[in-house]
C-alpha positions in Angstrom: 70.7 75.3 97.0 72.1 74.9 100.7 71.7 71.2 101.4 72.7 67.8 100.2 70.5 65.8 97.8 68.2 64.1 100.4 66.9 67.3 102.0 66.5 68.8 98.4 64.4 65.7 97.3 62.3 66.0 100.4 61.7 69.6 99.8 60.6 68.9 96.3 58.1 66.1 97.4 56.7 68.5 100.1 56.2 71.3 97.7 54.2 69.1 95.4 52.1 67.8 98.3 51.4 71.5 99.5 50.4 72.4 96.0 48.0 69.6 95.9 46.6 70.4 99.3 46.0 74.2 98.7 45.5 74.6 95.0 44.1 71.3 93.5 40.3 70.7 94.1 39.1 69.4 96.5 41.1 71.7 98.6 42.8 70.8 101.9 42.9 67.1 100.9 45.3 64.9 99.2 42.5 63.6 96.8 42.7 64.4 93.1 39.3 64.0 91.3 40.0 64.2 87.5 42.8 63.1 85.2 43.7 66.6 84.0 44.6 67.6 87.6 46.4 64.4 88.2 48.5 64.9 85.0 49.2 68.5 86.2 50.3 67.3 89.6 52.5 64.6 88.1 54.2 67.1 85.8 54.7 69.5 88.7 56.2 66.7 90.8 58.5 65.6 88.0 59.6 69.2 87.3 60.2 69.8 91.0 62.3 66.7 91.3 64.4 67.5 88.1 64.9 71.0 89.3 66.1 69.8 92.8 68.5 67.4 91.2 69.9 69.8 88.8 70.3 72.4 91.4 72.3 69.9 93.5 74.4 68.9 90.6 75.2 72.5 89.7 76.2 73.3 93.2 78.3 70.2 93.4 80.1 71.1 90.1 80.8 74.6 91.5 82.2 73.2 94.6 84.4 70.8 92.7 85.6 73.6 90.5 86.3 75.7 93.3 88.2 73.0 95.1 90.2 72.2 91.9 91.1 75.9 91.5 92.2 76.3 95.2 94.3 73.0 94.8 95.9 74.5 91.6 96.7 77.8 93.4 98.2 75.9 96.3 100.3 73.8 94.0 101.4 77.0 92.2 102.3 78.8 95.4 104.3 75.6 96.6 106.2 75.6 93.4 106.9 79.3 93.7 108.1 78.9 97.2 110.1 75.9 96.4 111.7 77.6 93.4 112.6 80.7 95.6 114.0 78.9 98.5 116.1 76.6 96.2 117.8 79.6 94.8 117.9 81.7 98.1 119.3 78.8 100.1 121.6 77.3 97.5 123.6 80.5 97.0 124.5 81.3 100.6 125.1 77.6 101.3 127.6 77.4 98.5 129.2 80.5 99.8 129.6 79.0 103.3 130.8 75.7 102.1 133.3 77.2 99.6 134.6 79.7 102.3 134.9 76.8 104.9 136.9 74.7 102.6 139.2 77.5 101.6 139.8 78.2 105.3 140.4 74.6 106.0 142.8 73.9 103.1 144.7 77.1 102.8 144.4 78.6 106.3 148.2 78.9 106.8 148.8 80.7 103.3 145.9 83.1 103.7 146.6 86.6 104.6 144.6 88.3 107.5 142.7 90.4 104.9 141.7 87.2 102.9 140.8 85.4 106.0 138.7 88.3 107.2 137.1 88.6 103.8 136.0 84.9 103.9 134.7 85.1 107.4 132.7 88.2 106.4 131.2 86.3 103.5 130.2 83.4 105.8 128.6 85.9 108.0 126.6 87.6 105.2 125.5 84.1 103.9 124.5 82.9 107.4 122.4 86.1 107.9 120.7 85.5 104.6 119.8 82.0 105.4 118.6 83.1 108.8 116.4 85.7 107.2 114.7 83.2 104.9 114.0 80.8 107.8 112.6 83.7 109.9 110.3 84.8 106.9 108.9 81.2 106.7 108.3 81.0 110.4 106.7 84.4 110.5 104.4 83.6 107.7 103.4 80.3 109.4 102.6 82.4 112.6 100.4 84.8 110.6 98.5 82.1 108.7 98.0 79.8 111.7 96.7 82.6 113.9 99.3 81.9 116.5 100.6 85.5 116.4 100.4 87.3 119.8 101.1 91.0 120.1 103.0 91.8 123.3 102.6 95.5 123.9 105.2 97.5 125.8 106.7 101.0 125.8 109.2 101.5 123.1 111.6 104.3 121.9 111.0 104.1 118.2 114.1 106.2 117.5 116.3 103.7 119.3 114.4 100.7 117.5 115.1 102.2 114.1 118.8 102.7 114.9 119.0 99.0 116.0 117.5 97.9 112.7 119.9 100.2 110.6 122.8 98.7 112.5 122.0 95.3 111.0 122.5 96.7 107.5 125.9 98.3 108.3 127.7 96.1 105.8 125.3 96.0 102.8 123.8 99.5 103.1 127.2 101.3 102.5 125.8 104.4 104.3 122.8 104.8 101.9 120.3 104.8 104.8 119.4 108.4 106.3 117.5 108.7 109.4 117.3 111.9 111.6 115.6 111.0 114.9 113.0 113.2 116.3 114.1 114.1 119.9 110.5 115.1 120.8 109.1 111.8 119.8 107.1 110.2 122.6 107.3 106.6 123.7 104.9 104.2 121.9 103.1 101.0 123.4 103.7 98.5 120.7 105.3 95.1 120.1 108.9 96.2 119.4 109.9 92.6 118.1 107.2 92.9 115.4 107.7 96.4 114.4 111.5 95.8 114.2 110.8 93.1 111.7 108.4 95.3 109.7 111.2 98.2 109.4 113.7 95.5 108.6 111.8 94.1 105.8 111.0 97.5 104.3 114.6 98.6 104.4 115.8 95.3 103.1 113.3 95.4 100.2 114.4 99.0 99.4 118.1 98.0 99.3 117.4 94.9 97.2 115.3 96.6 94.5 116.9 100.1 94.2 120.1 101.0 92.4 123.4 101.1 94.2 123.4 105.0 94.1 120.0 105.4 95.6 119.4 106.5 99.1 116.8 105.3 101.7 115.1 107.8 104.0 113.4 106.8 107.2 111.2 109.1 109.2 109.2 108.6 112.5 106.8 110.9 114.0 103.6 111.3 116.2 100.9 112.3 113.9 97.1 112.5 114.9 97.8 110.2 117.9 99.4 107.6 115.7 102.9 106.4 115.4 103.9 107.0 111.7 106.9 105.5 110.2 107.9 105.9 106.6 110.6 104.3 104.5 111.1 106.0 101.2 113.7 105.8 98.4 114.8 107.7 95.3 114.9 104.5 93.0 112.7 103.7 90.2 109.5 103.4 91.9 106.7 100.9 91.4 104.2 101.0 88.6 100.5 101.9 89.5 99.4 98.5 88.0 101.7 96.6 90.3 100.9 98.2 93.6 97.9 96.2 94.4 100.1 93.0 94.2 103.2 94.0 96.3 101.8 92.9 99.5 100.7 89.5 98.2 103.0 86.6 99.4 105.4 85.1 96.8 104.8 88.0 94.5 107.9 89.6 93.0 107.9 92.6 90.6 108.7 91.7 87.1 112.0 92.6 85.6 113.8 92.7 89.0 117.0 90.9 89.8 117.0 87.6 91.3 116.8 86.9 94.9 114.0 87.0 97.6 110.9 84.9 98.2 108.4 87.5 97.9 107.4 87.2 101.6 108.9 90.3 103.2 106.1 92.8 102.4 103.3 90.5 103.1 104.9 89.6 106.5 105.4 93.4 107.2 101.7 94.2 106.4 100.4 91.3 108.5 102.5 92.4 111.5 101.3 95.9 111.1 97.7 94.8 110.9 98.1 92.9 114.0 98.6 96.3 115.7 95.3 97.4 114.1 97.4 99.6 111.9 97.9 99.9 108.1 100.9 99.6 105.6 100.5 101.6 102.5 102.5 102.4 99.3 102.8 105.8 98.0 104.9 107.9 95.5 108.0 109.2 97.2 108.9 113.0 96.7 112.4 111.8 95.7 110.7 109.8 92.8 110.8 106.3 94.2 108.6 104.3 96.4 107.4 105.3 99.9 106.1 102.7 102.4 104.0 104.3 105.2 103.3 102.5 108.5 100.4 103.9 110.6 100.1 102.4 114.2 97.1 103.7 116.2 98.9 102.8 119.5 99.1 104.6 123.0 101.7 107.3 123.3 103.4 108.8 126.4 106.2 111.0 127.1 109.0 109.8 129.6 107.7 112.3 132.3 104.3 110.6 132.2 105.7 107.2 132.8 107.5 107.8 136.1 104.6 106.6 138.2 103.7 103.6 136.0 
């Protein structure tokens, strides 16, 4: 069951010889005295060979089937990624090209408000393209095993404010965060955790109604850094929760946009800190993503001598 055909055939021959030596009279010899024992030995030898060949063929068929299934899954994932990227990149590229053409051809006739609006559209489209490229690079880092966590002391309150600032235009003041002044400093990779929080907030903005709010909390709980991102949207069905962290997966009946990489990257970066990212029901009725990081904590007063 474990080796190629030649070792399997050798094992079948040896089993027949051992059976002859120890069980066919005269014992402890290769000699067979009567025709009945010779026929029995021949049948055993034949059955052993057939069994060996069939076992090898079955294992070979299973391997081929598994390789075919993996190839089909790879093609499916590739097509999913290609379709998502073609849409995600075509839309901002069209916006950038159209805005640049308008500015080039009608720059003198445009008002300051119209010019600022076009520049704002270019900025948003550029950020959208940059986000997709970063997602692809981050996924490649995770899958290739090249991700290296660089731990350093970090003010999580300040980190969250930095992420929120990036959503100043599209959030429309729907993000609520009240910092905990007693929160200690945590030793973590601020770049990776910033990306985790960013992906969770972006996911909440993209898949919740315009009127919904997003609540972010950070606290020191049981020697862990715990960050939650919750909303009061429509929530996620129980049957869909096991798939939300799968790469390229997008919830059914959701608006277009996104490649389905954000949550899987967030989970990978969290697990790189030996932590966990889970999905729960929010008290406000929507979804609640909980980050638990078992990292070292220290208050500012304790860091003076470091």
